[in-house]
C-alpha positions in Angstrom: 39.4 44.1 -24.0 36.5 44.0 -21.6 37.3 41.5 -18.8 35.1 40.3 -15.9 37.3 39.1 -13.1 35.9 37.0 -10.2 37.4 38.3 -6.9 35.3 36.6 -4.2 38.6 35.5 -2.5 39.2 39.1 -1.5 36.3 38.9 1.0 37.5 37.9 4.5 41.0 37.1 5.7 43.5 37.1 2.8 44.6 33.5 2.0 47.0 32.5 -0.7 44.2 32.5 -3.3 43.3 36.0 -2.1 46.9 37.2 -2.5 46.9 35.9 -6.1 43.5 37.4 -6.7 44.6 40.9 -5.5 48.2 40.9 -6.9 47.2 39.8 -10.4 44.1 42.1 -10.4 46.3 45.1 -9.5 48.8 44.3 -12.3 46.0 43.8 -14.9 44.4 47.1 -13.9 47.6 48.9 -14.9 47.5 47.5 -18.4 46.1 50.0 -21.0 44.8 47.1 -23.1 42.3 45.9 -20.5 39.1 47.2 -19.1 38.6 45.1 -15.9 35.5 44.8 -13.8 35.7 42.8 -10.6 32.8 41.0 -9.0 32.1 38.5 -6.2 29.9 35.4 -6.4 28.1 36.2 -3.2 24.7 37.5 -2.3 25.1 39.0 1.2 28.7 40.1 1.1 29.2 41.2 -2.5 29.0 45.0 -1.6 32.0 44.5 0.7 34.2 43.8 -2.3 34.4 47.4 -3.4 36.6 48.4 -0.5 39.1 45.7 -1.2 39.7 46.4 -4.8 42.9 48.0 -6.2 42.6 51.4 -7.9 41.4 51.5 -11.5 39.2 48.4 -11.1 35.5 48.8 -11.7 33.1 47.1 -9.2 30.4 44.9 -10.6 27.7 44.9 -7.8 26.0 41.9 -9.3 23.5 39.8 -7.3 25.1 36.3 -7.7 24.1 33.9 -4.8 27.0 31.4 -4.6 25.2 28.1 -3.6 22.4 28.0 -6.1 24.7 29.2 -8.9 27.3 26.6 -8.2 24.7 23.9 -8.2 23.4 25.1 -11.5 26.8 25.5 -13.1 27.8 22.0 -12.0 25.1 20.6 -14.2 24.5 23.1 -17.0 25.8 26.1 -18.9 23.0 28.4 -17.5 22.8 31.1 -16.4 25.6 32.8 -18.4 27.7 35.5 -16.9 26.5 38.0 -19.5 23.1 38.0 -17.7 24.9 40.3 -15.1 27.9 41.7 -17.0 26.5 42.6 -20.3 28.8 42.2 -23.3 32.3 41.2 -22.3 35.2 39.6 -24.2 36.5 37.4 -21.4 35.6 36.1 -18.0 38.3 34.9 -15.5 37.3 32.6 -12.7 40.2 32.9 -10.2 39.4 30.0 -7.9 38.7 26.7 -9.7 35.2 27.8 -10.9 34.4 29.9 -14.0 30.8 30.9 -14.8 29.4 29.8 -18.1 29.3 32.4 -20.8 27.2 33.0 -23.9 29.9 34.4 -26.1 32.8 35.5 -23.9 36.0 33.5 -23.7 36.5 31.8 -20.4 39.7 31.4 -18.3 39.8 29.5 -15.0 42.7 29.4 -12.5 43.4 25.9 -11.1 45.7 26.5 -8.1 46.4 22.8 -7.5 44.7 19.4 -7.7 44.5 18.6 -4.0 40.8 17.7 -4.2 41.7 15.1 -6.9 44.9 13.7 -5.5 44.2 13.9 -1.7 40.4 14.0 -1.3 40.7 12.5 2.2 42.3 15.7 3.5 40.0 18.1 1.8 37.1 20.2 3.1 34.0 18.4 1.7 32.5 21.4 -0.1 35.7 21.7 -2.2 35.3 18.1 -3.6 33.1 19.5 -6.4 36.2 21.3 -8.0 37.4 18.4 -10.2 34.0 18.1 -11.9 33.8 21.9 -12.3 37.2 21.9 -13.9 36.3 19.0 -16.2 33.1 20.7 -17.3 34.8 24.1 -17.9 37.6 22.4 -19.9 35.1 20.3 -21.9 33.2 23.4 -22.9 36.3 25.2 -24.2 37.6 27.2 -21.2 41.3 28.0 -21.0 43.2 26.9 -17.8 45.7 29.1 -16.0 48.0 27.4 -13.5 50.5 29.0 -11.1 53.3 26.5 -12.0 54.5 24.2 -14.7 54.1 21.3 -12.3 50.3 22.0 -11.9 50.0 22.6 -15.7 51.3 19.1 -16.4 49.1 17.6 -13.7 46.0 19.3 -15.3 46.9 18.1 -18.8 47.4 14.5 -17.6 44.4 14.3 -15.4 41.8 16.0 -17.5 43.1 15.1 -21.0 43.1 18.7 -22.2 44.8 20.2 -25.3 48.2 21.4 -23.9 47.8 24.7 -25.8 44.8 25.5 -23.7 46.7 25.2 -20.4 49.1 28.0 -19.6 51.4 28.3 -16.5 52.0 31.8 -15.2 53.9 32.2 -12.0 52.4 34.4 -9.3 54.3 37.4 -7.9 55.0 37.8 -4.1 52.5 39.4 -1.8 53.4 43.0 -0.7 55.3 42.9 2.6 56.4 45.6 5.0 60.2 45.8 4.7 60.9 49.2 6.0 59.3 49.5 9.4 59.8 47.7 12.8 56.7 46.0 14.3 58.2 44.6 17.5 55.7 46.4 19.6 52.8 44.4 18.2 51.2 42.5 21.1 51.1 39.3 19.2 54.9 39.1 18.9 56.2 41.2 21.7 57.0 38.1 23.7 59.3 36.9 20.9 61.6 39.9 21.0 65.2 38.8 21.4 64.3 35.1 21.1 65.4 32.6 18.5 62.5 30.9 16.7 61.6 28.7 13.8 58.6 29.9 11.9 56.0 28.1 9.9 53.0 29.9 8.4 49.9 28.9 6.4 46.3 27.9 6.9 46.2 25.1 9.5 45.1 22.1 7.4 46.4 18.6 6.8 48.1 19.5 3.5 50.6 21.7 5.3 51.7 18.9 7.7 52.6 21.1 10.6 52.3 18.1 13.0 55.5 16.7 11.3 57.3 20.0 12.2 56.1 19.8 15.8 57.6 16.3 16.1 60.9 17.3 14.4 61.2 20.3 16.8 60.8 17.9 19.7 63.9 16.0 18.4 66.2 19.0 18.2 64.9 21.1 21.1 67.3 19.7 23.6 70.3 20.7 21.5 69.0 24.3 21.1 67.4 25.1 24.5 66.8 28.8 23.6 64.9 27.9 20.5 61.1 28.3 20.0 58.7 27.1 17.4 56.1 29.6 16.1 53.2 28.5 13.9 51.0 31.2 12.4 47.9 30.8 10.3 44.1 30.7 10.6 42.4 27.4 11.4 41.3 25.4 8.4 40.0 21.9 7.8 41.5 19.4 10.3 43.3 21.9 12.6 42.6 19.8 15.7 45.3 17.4 14.6 47.9 20.1 15.1 46.5 21.0 18.5 46.7 17.4 19.6 50.3 17.1 18.5 51.3 20.3 20.3 49.7 19.1 23.5 51.6 15.8 23.4 54.9 17.5 22.9 57.5 17.5 25.7 58.3 21.1 24.7 54.7 22.5 24.6 55.9 25.6 26.5 58.2 26.5 23.7 55.7 26.1 20.9 53.7 29.2 20.1 50.6 29.0 17.9 49.3 32.2 16.5 46.1 32.5 14.5 45.8 34.7 11.4 48.3 37.5 11.6 48.0 40.9 10.0 50.5 42.0 7.3 52.7 43.9 9.8 53.0 41.0 12.2 53.5 38.6 9.3 56.4 40.7 8.0 58.0 41.0 11.5 57.8 37.2 11.9 59.3 36.6 8.5 62.1 39.0 9.1 63.1 37.9 12.6 62.7 34.1 12.2 65.9 32.1 12.5 64.6 29.8 9.8 61.3 29.5 7.8 60.0 25.9 7.6 57.5 24.7 5.0 56.7 20.9 5.5 53.8 20.8 2.9 52.8 17.5 1.4 51.5 19.0 -1.8 51.7 22.5 -3.2 50.6 24.3 -6.3 52.8 27.4 -5.8 53.9 28.3 -2.2 53.8 32.0 -1.2 55.1 31.8 2.4 58.6 30.5 1.7 59.1 33.0 -1.1 58.0 35.8 1.2 60.5 34.7 3.8 63.2 34.7 1.1 62.6 38.4 0.4 63.7 39.1 4.0 66.8 37.0 3.6 65.4 34.4 6.0 66.8 30.9 5.1 64.1 28.4 4.1 63.8 24.7 4.8 61.0 23.2 2.6 59.7 19.9 1.4 60.0 19.0 -2.3 56.2 18.6 -2.6 54.5 19.5 -5.8 55.7 22.8 -7.3 58.1 23.8 -4.5 61.4 22.8 -6.2 60.2 24.7 -9.3 59.2 27.8 -7.4 61.9 27.9 -4.7 64.8 26.7 -6.8 66.9 23.7 -5.9 69.9 25.9 -4.8 68.0 28.6 -2.9 66.5 26.5 -0.1 67.3 23.4 1.8 64.8 20.7 0.8 63.6 17.3 2.1 61.1 14.7 0.8 57.5 15.3 2.1 56.9 13.4 5.3 60.6 12.7 5.9 61.0 13.8 9.6 64.5 12.5 9.9 65.8 14.5 7.0 64.0 17.6 8.2 65.7 17.2 11.6 69.1 17.0 9.9 68.5 20.1 7.8 67.3 22.1 10.8 70.3 21.1 12.8 72.6 22.0 9.9 71.1 25.5 9.6 70.9 26.3 13.3 74.5 25.1 13.9 76.4 26.7 11.1 76.6 30.4 10.5 78.1 30.0 7.0 75.2 27.8 5.9 72.7 30.3 7.2 74.5 33.1 5.4 74.6 31.2 2.2 70.9 30.5 2.1 70.0 34.0 3.2 71.7 35.4 0.2 70.6 32.7 -2.2 66.9 33.0 -1.2 66.9 36.8 -1.4 68.5 36.7 -4.9 66.1 34.0 -6.1 63.0 35.9 -4.9 63.8 38.8 -7.3 62.6 36.6 -10.2 58.9 37.0 -9.1 56.7 40.0 -9.6 53.1 40.8 -10.1 54.0 42.8 -13.2 55.4 39.6 -14.8 52.3 37.8 -13.7 50.0 40.5 -15.3 51.9 40.3 -18.5 51.7 36.5 -18.6 47.9 36.6 -18.0 47.6 39.3 -20.7 49.3 37.0 -23.1 46.9 34.2 -22.1 43.9 36.5 -22.5 45.0 37.6 -26.0 45.8 34.1 -27.1 42.4 32.9 -26.0 40.4 35.7 -27.5 42.2 35.7 -30.9 42.2 31.9 -31.3 
């Protein structure tokens, strides 16, 4: 099966969409049934994609300027992807948008419905996604979602035949488990310190300001405790900066930007607790990553998180419930037995996820779509 796989998310710093894009692509490339060519919808940066691709993936150096094409695809089914790819069996758009096709079957990954449910906290350019999803579904595209929660949301909000919407869980991004990275300048000041860790793109959906306020309520009881927040700035990051500046404990709050994989792994491994206060989530890589290191997780119950993290593998609180978050943090930090319980439960739960399973699930979707 000849597959064209859109991999624009691999350009630049690796976000959650980029992690999915790479992990799934690597798994698909190892399947004998598929002949995969990756491409980027980008004019100036497309040639950079080649160095970010897994082995065994062909590079389609196709001149596809993003802005004009997205404007055209929002209104029409022209130009089709075959204009660049030649004959293919299937095109997979990995980030809400799938190009139109003349004869190839189309699959589009819908990571979540933030732009539909919470447009007020979204970056304005992303607000076109619901219309792009609606157009793709209306013209026969298949929808891939990373969780059953998002699958049900897509079916309900876009009135799509349930047989055309398939949930396939992601794997877990590759992490550095076997080396020590304490000499990294970004984290050297944390050596020997107790700290809570939060990680993700700094945007309103992650609700890191709530965590800053909760930390302020428990900081007196745990005077040796720090709060570390890592992640690149996104839409609305000034709100977090303002909350930190207002905190009585600003000197014990450390905000890192985007961290490299080595630093990310060191932080995950050495954190006392990983905290994920998201108000809405389609999957949730960071808490699963923390679980692989045996770091206990405190997470909101937003969106897909109960499904992905498991009700008994993490301590969970309703989104926005600062008081409950404070209680759970106090419980974990005060009780060695509770920490040990969730270390082991999380580590065991994380073993359920792999990119190989994800690749097999996508292969099943591809076959079903092509043979239907």
